[in-house]
C-alpha positions in Angstrom: 18.0 -0.9 30.2 15.8 -3.8 28.9 17.2 -7.1 27.9 16.7 -8.3 24.3 13.6 -10.5 23.7 15.7 -13.3 22.3 19.3 -14.2 21.8 18.7 -15.2 18.1 20.5 -13.1 15.5 18.2 -11.2 13.1 17.0 -13.0 10.0 19.0 -12.3 6.8 16.5 -13.6 4.3 13.1 -12.4 3.1 10.2 -13.1 5.4 7.7 -13.5 2.5 7.6 -14.8 -1.0 7.1 -11.2 -2.2 10.3 -10.2 -0.6 12.1 -12.9 -2.5 10.5 -11.8 -5.7 11.4 -8.2 -4.9 15.1 -9.2 -4.5 14.9 -11.0 -7.9 13.5 -7.9 -9.5 16.3 -5.8 -8.0 18.8 -8.3 -9.3 17.2 -8.2 -12.8 17.4 -4.4 -12.7 21.1 -4.6 -11.7 21.8 -7.0 -14.5 20.0 -4.7 -16.9 22.1 -1.7 -15.8 25.3 -3.7 -16.1 24.3 -4.7 -19.6 23.6 -1.1 -20.5 27.0 0.0 -19.2 28.6 -2.7 -21.3 27.0 -1.4 -24.5 23.9 -3.2 -25.8 21.4 -0.8 -24.2 18.3 -2.4 -25.8 19.0 -5.7 -24.1 19.6 -4.0 -20.7 16.4 -2.0 -20.9 14.5 -5.1 -21.9 15.9 -6.9 -18.8 14.6 -4.1 -16.5 11.2 -4.1 -18.2 11.0 -7.9 -17.9 11.8 -7.5 -14.2 8.9 -5.1 -13.7 6.6 -7.5 -15.6 7.6 -10.3 -13.2 6.9 -8.0 -10.3 3.4 -7.1 -11.7 2.6 -10.8 -12.1 3.7 -11.6 -8.6 1.9 -8.6 -7.1 -1.3 -9.7 -8.9 -1.1 -13.3 -7.6 0.3 -12.9 -4.0 -1.9 -12.1 -1.0 -1.6 -8.7 0.7 0.6 -10.2 3.4 2.6 -12.4 1.0 3.4 -9.5 -1.3 6.0 -8.2 1.1 8.0 -5.3 -0.3 6.1 -5.4 -3.6 3.1 -3.9 -1.8 3.2 -0.1 -2.1 -0.4 0.9 -2.6 -3.6 -1.0 -3.5 -3.1 -4.2 -5.4 -4.4 -3.0 -8.8 -2.7 0.3 -8.7 0.6 -1.5 -8.1 -0.1 -4.0 -10.9 -1.1 -1.4 -13.4 1.9 0.8 -12.6 4.3 -2.0 -12.9 2.7 -3.3 -16.1 2.7 0.1 -17.8 6.3 0.9 -17.0 7.5 -2.6 -17.9 5.7 -2.7 -21.2 6.8 0.9 -22.0 10.5 0.1 -21.4 10.3 -3.0 -23.6 8.4 -1.1 -26.4 10.8 1.8 -26.3 13.8 -0.6 -26.5 12.2 -2.1 -29.7 11.0 1.1 -31.5 13.8 3.6 -30.8 15.8 3.9 -34.0 19.5 3.3 -34.0 21.5 6.5 -33.8 24.6 7.1 -35.9 27.8 6.6 -33.8 
């Protein structure tokens, strides 16, 4: 049985700026889902899309190490994917016609 390397408790905060941005994006998505559940779905979907655009911007600016959990694949494939989905959600929230209740 080996002894632990240190007696310090594990860190409970992101180790990189990208990790902090990731948590912010998750928070924006959670806010968006809460807004959707409350009723105004266009606003909620726009919040989710905006969160993805923030993630795309952060992924394009941060270094490979600094991107943290935003890093999934190559930088530009991550950026393009986040941009396309973020813009698509915002565009759909704007152009989908109102449905009769």
